[in-house]
N, C-alpha and C positions, 0 to 999 in steps of 0.2 A: 668350210673353206670360204674365204672371201672371193667374190667374183672380181675379175679384172676391172669391171666397171665401178664397183664399189671402192676398190683400191684407189682408182684414179680420182673418184669423187672426193675421197678422204684427203688425197694428196693436194687437190686443188683448193679445198675449202679449209684445210687445216684441222687438226683435232687436238684440243687442248687436254691437259691432264684432267681437268674437271669433267670434260666429255667422256674421257676413258673411265673415270670413276663411275659416272652414271651408267655407262655400258656394262661395266663389271657388276655393279650392284643389281641392275635390271636383269642380267642373264646368268650370273654365276653365284647366286646365293641359294641357300636352302634353309629349312627349319632345322634347328639344332636341338635345343632343350629348353623347356620352360618358356617358350615363345621367343627365344633368342634366334637370330639369324646367323648364318655362317657363310662368309665369303670364301669360296674354294678356289685357290690359285695353285693347287698342288700339281705336280708332275709337268710343270712347264720345262721344256728342254731347250736350252739356249746353247748347246754344245756346238752348234754349227755357226754361231755368232762369234766372230773373232774380235772381241773387245770386252770391256769391263761393264758391269751392271751396278748401278747404284740404287739401293732401296733405303731411303733415308727420310728423316723428318716427317715420319708417319705419326698420326695421333690415333690411338685405338682405345675406345671406351671399354671394350671387353678384353678378352684374351688375345695374345699374338702368338701363333705357333710358328716356329721355324725349326724344321727338322729334316734330317736326311739329305743335307746339302753335300754335293761333291764339287769341290772347288780346286781348279788346276793350280792356282797360284796362292794368294793370300786372302783370307776371310777377315775382314775388319768389322768389329762390333765395338762401338764406343758411345758414350754419352746417353746411355739408356736410363730413363727414369721409370721405375716400375712401382706401381701402387701396392702390389701384394708380394709375390714371390718370383724370383728369377731362377729358373731350372736350366742348368747346363750339364749334360751328361752324355756319355758314350762318344767323346770327341776323339778322333784319331788325327794327330798332327804329325807330319813328317819331319818338320824342322823345329821351330820354337813356339811355345805358347806363352804369350805375355799377358799378365793380368796386373793392372796397376790402378791406383786411385779409386779403390772400391770404398764406398760408404754403405755400411750395412747397419740398419737400426735394429734388426733381430739378430739371429744366429747365422754364422758362417760354417757350413759343413764342407769338408774336403776329405774324401776317402777313396780307397781303391784305385789310387793313381799309380801308374808305372812309368818311371822316368829313366831313360837310358843315357841322358847327357850329364853334364856336370851340376 
């Protein structure tokens, strides 16, 4: 837990996104495989935050894992550029699933879908 003194110091001096990146890389990475590092941001619970969260414009040299999201309203994923494969599976959508303007240079696989709408 952050002490009140540290919280106040951060508030007074300001914390940039670059500062946050350094803190995350220094404190939340571990060895993964073949010398790769893994930044672990799993299990962050923002359910007590009454607002929206933007995770965008990220550049990742290795793999980006997004899984087991529980979203109360809408999950937006757009403008992804993927150097290898894009895996999307086990999605449960209460309303509509929109997929548009996909450019696939390899194969597109779609199977085991259950659609209850029109």
